[in-house]
C-alpha positions in Angstrom: 20.8 -47.1 53.5 21.7 -50.1 51.2 18.4 -51.8 52.1 16.5 -48.7 51.2 18.2 -48.6 47.8 17.4 -52.3 47.3 13.7 -51.6 47.9 13.7 -48.5 45.6 15.6 -50.3 42.9 13.5 -53.5 42.9 10.2 -51.6 43.0 11.2 -49.1 40.4 12.6 -51.6 37.9 9.7 -54.0 38.4 7.1 -51.2 37.9 8.8 -50.1 34.7 9.1 -53.6 33.3 5.5 -54.3 34.0 4.3 -51.2 32.3 6.6 -51.2 29.2 3.8 -52.5 26.9 0.9 -51.4 29.1 -1.1 -50.2 26.0 -1.3 -53.7 24.6 -4.4 -55.8 25.5 -2.3 -58.9 25.9 -2.3 -59.9 29.6 1.4 -60.9 29.8 4.5 -60.3 27.8 8.1 -61.0 28.5 8.8 -57.8 30.3 5.7 -58.0 32.6 6.5 -61.6 33.5 10.0 -60.5 34.5 8.7 -57.6 36.6 6.1 -59.7 38.3 8.5 -62.6 38.9 11.0 -60.1 40.4 8.4 -58.9 42.9 7.4 -62.4 43.9 11.0 -63.5 44.3 11.7 -60.4 46.3 8.9 -61.3 48.8 9.8 -65.0 48.8 13.4 -64.4 49.7 12.9 -61.9 52.5 14.5 -63.3 55.7 13.8 -61.8 59.1 12.2 -58.9 57.3 8.9 -57.6 58.8 7.6 -57.4 62.3 5.6 -60.6 61.9 8.2 -62.7 60.0 8.9 -65.2 62.8 5.2 -65.1 64.0 4.1 -66.2 60.6 6.8 -68.8 60.3 5.7 -70.4 63.6 2.1 -70.4 62.4 3.2 -72.0 59.1 5.2 -74.7 60.9 2.2 -75.5 63.2 0.0 -75.8 60.2 2.5 -78.1 58.4 2.8 -80.4 61.4 -1.0 -80.8 62.0 -2.5 -83.9 60.4 -5.3 -83.3 57.9 -7.9 -85.3 59.9 -7.7 -82.7 62.6 -6.4 -79.7 60.6 -9.6 -77.8 60.1 -10.6 -78.3 63.8 -7.4 -76.5 64.8 -8.1 -73.6 62.5 -10.7 -71.2 63.8 -11.2 -69.4 60.5 -9.4 -68.4 57.3 -9.2 -72.0 56.2 -7.9 -71.4 52.7 -4.9 -69.3 54.0 -4.1 -72.1 56.5 -4.4 -74.9 53.9 -2.1 -73.1 51.4 0.4 -72.4 54.2 0.4 -76.0 55.3 1.1 -77.4 51.8 3.7 -74.8 50.7 5.6 -74.8 54.0 5.8 -78.5 54.1 7.1 -78.6 50.5 9.4 -75.6 50.5 9.7 -73.8 53.8 9.1 -70.1 54.4 10.4 -69.1 51.0 7.8 -71.1 49.0 5.0 -70.0 51.4 5.8 -66.3 51.3 6.3 -66.5 47.6 3.0 -68.1 47.1 1.2 -65.5 49.1 3.0 -62.7 47.3 1.8 -64.2 44.0 -1.8 -64.4 45.4 -1.6 -60.8 46.4 0.0 -59.5 43.3 -1.9 -61.2 40.5 -5.5 -60.1 41.4 -4.2 -56.5 41.5 -2.3 -56.8 38.2 -5.1 -58.6 36.3 -7.6 -56.0 37.6 -5.5 -53.1 36.4 -4.7 -54.7 33.1 -8.2 -55.8 32.1 -10.6 -53.5 33.8 -8.6 -50.2 33.6 -6.9 -50.4 30.3 -6.5 -46.6 29.9 -4.9 -46.1 33.3 -1.3 -45.1 33.8 0.0 -48.5 34.7 3.5 -47.3 35.5 2.1 -44.7 38.0 -0.3 -47.3 39.5 2.4 -49.9 40.0 4.7 -47.4 41.7 1.8 -46.5 44.1 1.1 -50.2 44.6 4.7 -51.2 45.3 5.6 -48.4 47.7 2.2 -48.2 49.6 0.8 -51.8 49.6 3.2 -54.5 48.5 5.8 -53.8 51.2 3.1 -53.4 53.8 1.9 -56.9 52.9 5.2 -58.3 54.3 3.5 -57.8 57.7 -0.2 -57.9 57.0 -0.1 -60.8 54.6 -3.5 -62.4 55.1 -5.5 -59.2 55.1 -3.8 -57.8 52.0 -4.5 -61.0 50.0 -8.2 -60.5 51.0 -8.0 -56.8 50.0 -6.6 -57.8 46.5 -9.5 -60.3 46.0 -12.0 -57.6 47.0 -10.3 -55.2 44.5 -10.7 -57.8 41.8 -14.4 -58.3 42.8 -15.3 -54.7 42.1 -15.8 -55.5 38.5 -18.9 -57.5 39.5 -20.2 -54.5 41.5 -20.0 -52.4 38.3 -21.5 -55.2 36.2 -24.4 -55.8 38.6 -23.5 -59.4 39.3 -24.1 -59.9 43.0 -23.6 -63.7 43.1 -20.2 -63.4 41.6 -19.3 -60.5 43.9 -20.5 -62.4 47.0 -18.5 -65.5 46.0 -15.3 -63.3 45.7 -16.0 -61.9 49.2 -16.5 -65.3 50.6 -13.2 -66.5 49.1 -11.6 -63.3 50.6 -12.9 -64.2 54.1 -11.1 -67.6 53.8 -7.9 -65.5 53.9 -9.0 -62.9 56.4 -12.2 -62.8 58.4 -12.4 -59.0 58.1 -13.3 -59.2 54.4 -17.0 -59.5 55.2 -17.0 -55.8 55.6 -16.5 -55.5 51.9 -20.1 -56.5 51.2 -20.8 -52.8 51.9 -19.2 -52.0 48.5 -22.2 -53.4 46.8 -24.6 -50.7 48.1 -22.3 -47.9 47.2 -23.1 -48.4 43.5 -26.6 -47.5 42.1 -27.3 -50.7 40.1 -30.4 -49.2 38.4 -28.5 -46.3 36.7 -25.0 -47.8 36.9 -23.5 -44.8 38.7 -22.2 -44.1 42.2 -24.9 -43.4 44.8 -25.6 -39.7 45.0 -27.2 -37.1 47.3 -29.0 -38.6 50.3 -27.7 -42.1 49.8 -24.1 -40.9 49.8 -24.7 -38.7 52.9 -26.3 -41.6 54.7 -23.3 -43.9 54.0 -20.9 -41.2 55.3 -23.0 -40.7 58.4 -23.2 -44.5 59.0 -19.4 -44.6 58.7 -19.0 -41.9 61.3 -21.4 -43.7 63.6 -19.4 -46.9 63.1 -16.1 -45.2 63.9 -17.3 -44.0 67.3 -19.6 -47.0 68.2 -17.9 -49.9 66.4 -17.8 -52.0 69.6 -21.5 -51.8 70.2 -22.3 -52.3 66.5 -20.1 -55.4 66.3 -21.5 -56.9 69.5 -25.1 -56.2 68.3 -24.5 -57.8 64.9 -22.7 -60.9 66.0 -24.0 -61.2 69.6 -22.9 -64.3 71.4 -23.0 -66.5 68.4 -20.2 -69.1 68.5 -20.0 -69.2 64.7 -19.0 -65.6 64.6 -17.0 -65.5 67.7 -13.8 -64.6 65.8 -15.3 -61.2 64.9 -15.8 -60.2 68.5 -12.1 -59.5 68.7 -12.8 -56.3 66.9 -15.1 -55.3 69.7 -12.5 -55.8 72.4 -10.7 -52.9 73.9 -7.7 -52.0 71.8 -4.5 -50.2 72.7 -4.3 -46.5 71.7 -2.0 -45.8 68.9 -0.2 -42.8 67.5 -1.8 -43.4 64.1 0.7 -41.1 62.4 -0.1 -42.4 58.9 -3.6 -41.0 59.4 -2.3 -37.5 58.6 -0.7 -38.8 55.4 -4.1 -40.4 54.5 -5.7 -37.0 55.2 -3.3 -35.3 52.8 -3.9 -37.9 50.1 -7.7 -37.5 50.4 -7.4 -33.7 50.2 -5.3 -34.0 47.1 -7.7 -36.5 45.5 -10.7 -34.2 46.2 -8.9 -31.1 45.0 -7.7 -32.7 41.8 -10.9 -34.5 40.7 -13.4 -31.9 41.9 -11.5 -28.8 40.9 -8.5 -29.3 38.7 -9.3 -32.2 36.5 -9.4 -31.1 32.8 -12.3 -33.4 32.1 -15.1 -33.4 34.7 -17.0 -36.1 32.7 -14.8 -38.9 33.7 -15.7 -42.6 34.2 -18.2 -42.8 37.0 -16.0 -45.4 38.7 -13.8 -42.5 39.6 -16.6 -41.0 41.8 -17.0 -44.4 43.3 -13.3 -44.6 44.2 -13.5 -41.0 45.7 -16.2 -42.2 48.0 -14.1 -45.2 49.0 -11.2 -42.8 49.8 -13.4 -40.7 52.1 -14.8 -43.8 53.8 -11.2 -45.1 54.3 -10.1 -41.8 55.9 -13.0 -41.9 58.3 -12.4 -45.5 59.3 -8.7 -44.6 59.8 -9.7 -42.5 62.8 -10.2 -45.7 64.7 -6.4 -46.1 64.6 -6.1 -43.7 67.5 -7.8 -46.2 69.8 -7.9 -49.6 68.0 -5.2 -50.2 65.3 -6.7 -53.6 64.3 -10.1 -52.1 63.5 -8.3 -49.4 61.5 -7.1 -52.1 59.0 -10.6 -52.5 57.7 -9.9 -49.2 55.9 -7.5 -51.1 53.5 -10.5 -52.6 51.7 -11.4 -49.1 50.7 -8.1 -47.2 50.5 -6.0 -49.6 48.4 -8.5 -49.7 45.4 -9.1 -45.9 45.8 -5.4 -45.0 45.8 -4.4 -47.3 42.9 -7.2 -46.0 40.6 -7.4 -42.4 41.6 -3.6 -41.7 41.5 -3.2 -43.9 38.5 -5.7 -41.8 36.5 -4.4 -38.4 37.5 -2.0 -38.2 34.5 -4.9 -39.0 32.1 -7.2 -36.4 33.5 -4.4 -33.7 33.8 -3.7 -31.1 31.2 -1.6 -33.0 28.6 1.2 -30.4 29.0 1.6 -31.2 32.7 0.7 -34.9 32.7 4.4 -36.0 33.1 4.8 -33.6 36.0 1.7 -35.0 37.8 3.1 -38.5 37.3 6.5 -37.5 38.6 5.1 -35.9 41.7 2.9 -38.9 42.5 5.9 -41.2 42.2 8.1 -38.9 44.3 5.4 -38.7 47.0 4.9 -42.4 47.4 8.6 -43.1 47.4 9.1 -40.4 50.0 6.3 -41.8 52.1 7.9 -45.2 52.0 11.3 -43.7 53.0 9.6 -41.7 55.9 7.6 -44.6 57.3 9.9 -47.6 56.7 13.4 -46.0 57.0 13.2 -42.9 59.1 10.4 -44.0 61.4 11.4 -47.7 61.1 7.8 -48.9 61.0 7.2 -52.6 60.2 10.8 -53.7 60.5 11.2 -53.8 56.7 14.7 -52.5 57.0 17.3 -54.0 56.9 16.3 -56.2 54.0 18.0 -59.6 53.9 17.5 -62.2 51.0 17.8 -65.9 51.8 15.8 -68.7 50.2 17.2 -71.6 52.0 18.1 -70.9 55.7 15.9 -72.3 58.4 14.7 -69.5 60.6 14.5 -71.8 63.6 18.3 -72.1 63.7 19.0 -68.4 63.4 20.1 -66.7 66.7 17.6 -63.9 66.0 14.8 -66.3 66.5 15.9 -66.9 70.1 16.3 -63.2 70.6 12.7 -62.7 69.7 11.3 -65.6 71.7 14.0 -66.7 74.1 
């Protein structure tokens, strides 16, 4: 229980600190710096927290011990992730490496919210981010950094700057190979009229997503074939273990709430068209989430759609609510995502996030728990 209170306290205080002066255009102030630093330190100091803690540490150690002249030959892909891990682990161990990756995940998200969505409820959005994505990134570190970069790149979709967008996606693939799927985000925006695709185009995208969900193995094999260059992607076409996919039902609930609110209850139906874009992302993410029942790894592709959608759509709900009830909407959103974290991480014990232990200096290799895992 004490670990749960630590998570709730750190995430709550950090979110409030970051959003104290959210109405100001200045990117950083003293309070936001304190809040952001607290989140980075919280991630950097985690010790034997997360299912993949030791797995990542072993990977970092291998990177650090590999000489530069043969380093990139030993890394099949995701070169930027590997290089950063090598440098930081050699200089400061697991704490510096995890802290660096937490910073790389946090900053694209914060900068995107601060600069591109200045009228959003930053407090609500940061609560959603911390309790739904930041803690999950303790286990899915590489992919969530890629997701954050993709989230940042959406501004180039809306500004019709394909080269800049493609460069961001390329950088994201250097952290996780799955980021290539985010190129699809470009075609979901009508660049002629600067609106979300409508009618037939939207129906075609949803149909294509359904086809992908049930035939993803054949599609991946067809696209990448036997090419050695793209051999890393063929892992997504391999047979996966069936999963319970319990969080799919929560995603279904969230999508229903989003559709109900923005299509029925929103006081202003003439909202920013980026809202419609995010609603489409939410639906796509839900459909891709179905793959979690038979291939949990493929299901993670949904994060490129779901994280941006959840941050923006739940973050804007107070703004598009009746002013009289905006505070209630904000309160309910916060309660829901905190409760979701409690359910998944504490009650169901998913991800081994609890218990939380803070230690910046100890060597994981000397810890008896390391031998328990691999001995």
